[in-house]
Structures are given as structure tokens and as C-alpha cells.
N, C-alpha and C positions, 0 to 999 in steps of 0.2 A: 419266411424263406427259409429252406435248414444253415444250420449252425456249421462251419466251416471245420474241417478235419484240421486239429495240427499237429504239423508231422513231428517225430519223434523226436528228434532232435534240436527241436524249438522246442517243446515241449521240457527236453531236459534240463535246455539254457535256461530257462522259465525259473523251474523249480529248482536249479541252482540259485540262481540270484536272490530267489528269496528263500533262500537256505531255512525253509521247511516253516515260510510265515506266511499267515493269510498277509497280505499287504494290505489288506484294511481293519482287523481289529488284533492282529499280529500272534493269536492261536497257533498254535503249534501244530502240526497236523499228525506229531508222533502222539501227541497228547491228546486231540480230539478221536482218534481211533475211527474216524474215516477218510476217503481219498478226496485230498483237494480238487478245486479245478481249475480250469485257465478261465481266465475273466478276458475278455474283448473291453479295456476298459473307455474306448469312443466305441460305443458297439458298431457292432458288423452293419443291423439296420440305418445307423446313422453315417454309416462312410468309414469306419474303422477297419484297418488291414489286420492281416492276420502273421505281424511282424514284433521283433522283441519290444519294441517302444511302446506297444498299442499291446501287450499281454501282461497280465500278473499273474500269480497263483493266491486262490482265493477260494475258502474254506463254504462248504454246500450252502452255508445260510447267508452267508454277505452276497452269497452269489444270487441268490435269491431273491434276496430285496433289493438288492440293486438295478438286478436287471436288464432295462434300457436307460435306465436314465442318468442323465445325464448333471442335473441340478436337483437341488432340491431345498426343502423352505428352513431358514434361521430363527428361531426364535425368538432372538433375544434383540437379532436388527429387523425381523420382518418382513426379509428380502428373501427371493429366489438366487439362492448363488448355485457357483458348480462345484461339484462334487470333488472329492481332494483325487489329483492324479500321482497314484504312488511313485508313475516312475519319474515325472518333471517336478514332484516335490517331496521334501522331507520331511515324512513320518515324525519327526521330535516336535517342525516347530507348527505344526498342524492341531498334535496332541501330546496328552500326558498321561498316565495315568492317576489316580484316585488315592489316598496313604496305603491304604491295604491292598491293592494292585489291584481287586474289581471287578473298577468301572473304568473303561476308555473317558477318560473327561476332553470335547474339544476347546480348542485354545483361541481358533476361530470363526471366521463364520462358514471357510469352509469343513472345518474339521466339525463344530459342532452340527452343522447341516447333515454330515456325513454320519455322526454317530447316530441320529436320529431315525436317518432315510432307513440304512443297513441295521440296525436292530440291535446295534454292538452290547448294549447293556441289560439285553435282557434279563430275566430274572434264575434261569437255568445258566446261562456264561460264567454271571457274575458269583453264581456259588461256585462253581468248576474255576475260575480266577481264583477267588479263598482259597479251596485247598491247594491248587498249584502253588501259589505264592507258602502256606503254611512246609509246603512238603522244599520247596529253595528252587521252586522249575518256576516264577514266574516272577513282574515279568523282568519281558527280556530284554537286554541292555539294544540300544538303540544306538546306529552308526551313526553318526553326525552326516554324513557324506550320504548321499543318491546312492540308490542301488547298482543304478544303469547311469 
């Protein structure tokens, strides 16, 4: 199945709502040096629509690891759980930052499973986050409210 082309106006809406950050790992597009992608949270292959409620800004690495997944394994509970839904759930209720800001820590089953499935704490990313933290650019302040 060919991915649906995202209309420019809808893409701008999604990018603005994300404030330039990956909906999953919260990396800044400006700091990453790569163009972020628009992710269908519920994949098109699973019936997901191309609407603002089902789209989010995503860094290429999180997007590749998420692929068409809806669920992942939570090693703490040994359960298969739904991945974090960035438009229906609040990031700070499911994740926090390690003390030095280098790692995303899952607080819930969905958070833990999403961290692992999307490889959010790969060594290269943790090193970048350490540098960003040292330069005062990380971690981002999280709003208590949902983006949408």
C-alpha cells in the first residue's frame, strides 16, 4: 500500500501542534539536523485515517521503529500493551527524564513498552541528550495538557 500524501495545510497543522518535537522521544527537529516525518499513529494499514487526530510529528528513528505497530511488550508486567498515543495521552503521565536528562523513563506499561519498542534510549541518542542538557537545550518542558 502506498502511503497517503499528507496535504501541506494538514502537515503544517501537525508540525505546529508538535512545537518542533518528536511526539514520542521529544527530540527537537532543530537540534537533530534531520527533517521529521508525519506518523499515522494508527497505521493506514490498520484503518488509520489521514486526520489531525491520527497524525503526529515523529523523528525518523522513532518512526522506523514504530512502523505499523500498535502494541509492544512491557517487560515489567510481561504483557502486550498498546503503545503511547501522543494525541490522546499526556506525555508526562507516561514518561519522565532520567536525572541527567539522557534517558526517557517509562512510568506506565504503555510508556515502558513504547520506550523499548521505539529504541528511545539508544546510545547515540542518550549521548546527544547529555550534550544538549549540558548546553541548556534539554530536557524540554512538558505541558500538562494534551497537544490537541
